[in-house]
N, C-alpha and C positions, 0 to 999 in steps of 0.2 A: 128636165122635166116637164111633163105633160101637165096643166092647169085642169083639175077636175072639172066637167064642164056642170055642172049641178053644184058647185060648191062656191062660196066665197072666199074662202082661203084655203092655201094648200096645206096639208099635213104629212109631215116629214117623220118617220117614225122611226126611234134608234133602240135596238136590242144587243143590251151587251151580254157579253155569255164567255165562261168559264168551263169547259168539260159539261155540255148538258146537249147534247145532241140530240138524246130521245127528245127530251122537254120543247125544244127549239123546233122540231120537226112540227109537235102538236100547235105551239104558240104561232106558227105562221101559216097554218093550216087554217086556222081560225081568225088569223088577221087578213087572210085572201078570200075569207067566206063571208065577210063583212057587208053590210049591206050598204055601206060609204066605203071603196075599199082607198087603200092609203095612195097617196101621191106617190112617194117613195116609202123605201126600207133599206137600213142598212144594220146587217147586225157585223157588231163588233166581234171580230175573235179574241179575245184578252187571253193568248197563250194557252189555247185549249190540248189535249192533247187528244181528245178524241176528233171526228172528221166532220167538223161543222160544216167545211166547204161543201161536200158531199151531201148534205142535206140542205143547205141553202139551195145549191143547184138547183132543184126539185120548183124554185120558185121565182117569179120573176123580181128580188132583191140584192143588192151589192153585198160583199164580205168585205171587212176592212181585217186587215187581222195586224194587231199591234207588235212589233217589235219589243222582244226583251220581258215578255209578262208572263206571269199574269199583274200586271198594274193596279188593277183592283175596278170596280164598278163607275167609281168619280173618273178617273180617268178615260176609260172607255167611254162614255158617256159624253163627255167632253172631246173626245176624237171622231166620235159619230158626227155629233151636232155640228163638226167644222165641215163635214163632207156632204153636206145636206144645201136644201136650196127654198126649204117650205117658211111659206109668214108662220107656221105653227109645229114647235116640237114635241112629237109624241114618243113618250119615254116608254116603254115594256120593259119588264123582267120576261128574262126566256123561258122563265118555268111558271108564266102565268097564260092563259085561253083566254083571247078577249070574245065579249059576246057578239050577235049579229048586229047590235045597234051600238058597240062601244066606239067607234069613232064617229059615228053621225053623231050621238048625244053629244061630244067633246068638241065638236065642229059646231052645233046647235046652242049650246051652252055660251062658246065666245064670242058667236055672232046676236045673240041676244046679250050678253054681257059686254059691252064695248070697254068697259072700263075693267075689268077681269084682265088682270097678268097672267095668272096662273091657274091650275085646278087640277084637283085630281078627286078617285073616287075608289071603289072599295073591293075585296075579295066579295065575290058572292058565297051561299051559305050553303052551296053543295059540292064541297072539297069529294076529290076520289077516293082521298087515301082514307081506308076504315079504320086505320087504330086509333086508340084514344089521343095519344101527343097528335098525331098531326089534324085531326078531326077538333080536337079543343084549341088549339095554336089556329089554324086559320078562321072556324068560326066566331072566335076569342075578337080579331083583326076585324070580320065582317061587323060585328056587335058595334066595336067600335067605331068604326067608320059610322055605321048609319042613325048614331046618337048622338055622333061630334057638333059642336054648331059650325054653319054654314061657310061664316066668315070664319076663316081656318087662320092659323097663327105659322102653321109648319106646312112643308110640301113632301108627298109622296111620290117615288117616281118608279115603282111598281107599276104603277095605271097612270102616269100623270102629266099635265101638256102644258108648255110655257112659250110664252110668244116669243120668237126668236129674237126681237129686240132688245124685250126685255133680258134675256137667258143673256145674250152677249153684253149688255151694261153690267150685269151683274158679275160680270166672268166667268160664270160654270159652274162647276160642283167645285168642292175645295180636295184638290188631288194629295193633300195631307192624309186622306184620308185614305189608305192602301188595302183595307179591307171592306168587305159590305158592314157598311156602320151605319151612320147619321148624315152622312154627306147629305142627303134630301132634305131633313131637319132642316140642317144648317144652312142650306141655301135660302128653305123656306122664310126662315128666321130674320138672313139676311136681307131678303125681298119684303118683310114686311117692315122691317127699320127703315127700309129705306120710302118706306110709303107706297109701297104696290098692293095691290089686294088678292088673294089668294083665296078661290072657294073651293069649299068640300061639296061634291055632288055625289053624293049614294048610291044615287040611280045609275051611275055609271060605273060596270062591274065586268070584272075579270075572274075565271076560273081559277083560283091558285093550285099548281100540282105536286108541291112543297110535300118532302117526306120528314117530318120531324121524329125525334126520337127524346125522353128526357133531357136527354145528354145535350143535345143539340139546342133543344130549346131554354136551358139555366144557360151555357156558355153564352150564346148568342144576345138572350136579353139582360144576363152581366155584363159582360164585356165589349159586344159590339151596340147595344143600346143603353142601358139605363148609367154606364159609368160613366162615356164620354158625352152623353148628353144631358148629364148632373153638370158634368165638369162645363158643358157649353153654358148651363144656365147661369151655373154661379159667376161662371167669369165676366157674363153678360150682365151681369145684378138682375134679372130678371125669374118673376115666381113661375113656379111649375102648375101651371094651370091649364093645359091645352091635353086635350083627346084623352088619353087614357090616365094622365095625369090632373086631373079637374079636383075641386074641390071631395068631392064624392068620395074622389078613388084615395084622396089624401086621408080622410075623415077612416075610409073603410082601413087604411093602412095601421090607423092609430088605433084602432079597436083592436084590431088582429095582436098586435102587441099588445096592449092590454089584455087580452083575454087571455095570452100564453103565460105573461107574467103571475097575473091573479090566482091561474089555474095550478102555476107551482107553488104560490104562497099557501093553496088551499090545502095543499099536504101536510104542511102544520098549521094551520089555522082554517079547517073544514068550512066554516060561517061564510069565508072570503070566497069559497066556491060559486057562492049568486050573484057575486059582482061577473064572476068571467063567463057564467052562462047570461048571464044580461048582457053583458056588452056584445058577446057571441051572435046574441038574437039579433040583435042591434045593427051588427054587420049583416047577418044576410038579409033584413029585412032593406037595409039599404042598396045592396047587391040584386035584388030577390027580381030586379028586370033582367039580370045577364042570368041566373040562375034556371026562372021561368025558361030564358030562350033556349039556354043549354036542353031545359027536358025537353023543349016541341021539337029540336032536332037529333035527340038522341034516346029520349027514354031515362026513367031513373034512375038506371045502372049507369049512364052516360054521365048524368047529371051530376051525381054525386062523384065520379071520377074527376071530370071538367071543374065542380068547385073544388078540389082539393087543389088541383093544378094552378088555380086562379087565387085562392088565397096564398099559396107560397110565392105568387107572383107578388102580390102585396107585400108579405115581407121580406122578400131579397132586394126588392127593387126600392124600398124604402130605408133599407139598411145601405143602401147605395148610396142614397142621396146624402145621408146623414153621414157618412163616411168623406163622400166630396166634401162636405160643408167641414167636417171637421178639420180636413186636407186642406180647405183653404185658408181655415183660422191658422194653423199652423203655418202654412205657406209666408201669410203676411206675416207672422210675429218673426218669423225665422230670415224670411228674404231668399228663402230657399226656391227656384221655379223648377217644376214641375213638370215634366213631359204630358203632350196629351196621348193616351191611349189610343 
């Protein structure tokens, strides 16, 4: 592997992919059009049935095909990392397109912050998919990462980098997560518990190509995010105060449930309706930055639709967390061991 002549670090990019040839082509096009080119790129074909190799053959990258796949992105990333030689492992999802300065900024931040063990960026605010579900979900991710604390307590592998020695010391991603889930969050929490430092760098951005539907939003948020993340938090005895589950978000969820409860009570006792309206107004005020952001990116109609999906997110995510808390209580009393989803 040739060392980049102008760089103090070598960057090895690992891209896991399962049946995403069309998106992978755009990802690699953006990657090799970067102002700071990667030192090496490993595409990990995780049991795809489309022609990943043909797409990758158009670019100076290597393809690592996993046997008996799909094994999941955690396993794919770990196998890809073992095949690299760089100082820094840069993980990209196959359905993102790096900006021209994405790699340059990753390298710059790591050189400027020698105590930083890992960092991650954000989706940009220009997702190409025009439908409500896709625009809402991709823009929400952008908003959350643009307003998160710079000193992060989790990691994100959609566009994240970690120093090789740190990754190896931590043992990589937990391969018990066999579906795309919170394997990157878990790695970040493990790294922070070991005293490591992770930075959220909102200026490091990629374009997300994913097509979301209402069904995939709900199933992903509940079964691949909220449920395993809540179980991880409860098992570790940690408070949910990171990124999109900070104090403001917790209060928003409580107000959303209170608004619904008082609205139902108002059917029998109309005066209680004022409590429902008041709590709902407070909820909207708490989330005014997000709502104004939605309006600025799609107008009033989009803002109304996105707000409905956003409030639904608070309702079902908080319900899942409450369920997990009760589950943990019952498990503690009965001694029953519950398996991770």
